[in-house]
C-alpha positions, 0 to 999 in steps of 0.5 A: 693584857700583861705589859709584855704583850702590850710591848710585843704587839707593835712588832707584829706590824710588818712581820710578814715582810720579814718572814718572807725574806723582805719580799713585799707582796702587792695588793690585788684581788688575786694576790695572797692576803697580807697580815694586817696589824691587829686592832686593839679589839682583835688583840683582846679577843685573841688573848681571851681565846688563848690556849695551849698549842703545839708540843712542850716538854720539860727537860731537867738535869742537875736540879734545873729545868728547861722547856723544849717547845715544838713550833710551826713556822706559820700561824694565825693571830690566835697562835701568837697568844700562848695558853697557860702551860706554855705561858708559864714555861716562857715566864720561867725562862731566863733566855729564849733559844731559837734555831735563829733570831728572826728579828736580828737584821744580820740574820736577814742579811745572811739569808739573802746572801750567796749566789743565785745560779742560773736555772734551765729556761723552762724551770726559770719560767715556772718559778717566775710564774709562781713569783708573779702569782704570789704578787711579789715584785721580781726585784724583791727577790733579785739575788736570792737563790732560786730555792729561797725564792720558792720558799718565799713563795710558799710562805706567801701562798700559805696566807691564802689558807689563813697561815701567815709567816709573820704570826709564826711562833719564832717571831712572837718568841723573839719579840717576847724576849725583847719585851722582857729583856731576855737574851735571844740565843741562836742554836744555829747560824743562817749559813748552817740553815742555808746549807741544809736547804740548798745542796752544794751540788748545783745539779742536785739543787736545781732538781730540788728547786724543780720539785719545789716548784712542781709542788707549788704548781700542783698545790701539794705544798699548800695541802701539806702545810695545812695538814702540818698546821692542823696536827700542830694545832691539836698537838698530834705528834703521831701525825707529824711523825708519820709525815713521810707517809702522807706528804708525798714528798719522799718519792726519790733519793733527792727528796729523802736527802733533802728532808734528812738534811733539813731535819735529822742531820741538824738535830745532834748539833742542836742537842749539843748546843742545848746541852752546852747552854745548860752548862751556862746556868740559865733556865731556857725556853728552847723552841724549834720546828716541831718536825725536829721532835720526830724521827730517829734523831728526835730532839727529846730522845737525843737530850735523853741520851745526853743525860737529861730527864725529858717529859712531855707536858700534857695540854688540856 
């Protein structure tokens, strides 16, 4: 095992709590399983199984090559270990660029900021039941916007399917950068991400919370996340590009507005930021959610429009 992985592994301890907004799930027979610190043997075995997953592009301009990587925000211990092509791209980088730096304490504080509007009683009760089912102490989510509470529950519930937020690639990449003393660059601010997730109109925000809670109640959110994770693992970009056809999550104008705000509307600013960072002269490893690589404003297409040569890297 290389030395930087040895430095990274201690950071895996407790990442679940960070990824879920510092909400500590309680242990219990019916609770979502928590990500346990890996043993040295588990680490060795996972490293031996390492293979390339996800989506990788070479992005070149002015004689300098960067890499663009499509991630998913949950994972398994195996997914922490990159395969040869992703690892080579990471090792070539002089800086790591992420949507936000998940290990930055200031980011964690910003994501917990803001006001928590009062929901209609029936909806508040539904959300409280989901929080209780996820075995999260109510005080751990106190002050969070209801939408952030629902997202926290979704992250915790994904663990029932073996997918842990603490094993998401953003955490591994942020730890990798620190182990190699590389700069971690945020493409966005936490405030920008919250603005995309939570509509400014309180009535619309409550409708989005209601939809999210309904999907949690029905198990739909878990099924969608499982399908996305499977597509990511096998590198099936076409499956993700057809997301709206199978997610059953684009049925109303509010649904479509939320997905557009979360995905397409953020891409031009991220493409501009990547182009500006290119001008600073460092070779970059840029990692953002894989859905940003799809749709009419897909990041690879936007970077081509900004004069970059963009080529998908094939995995074996």
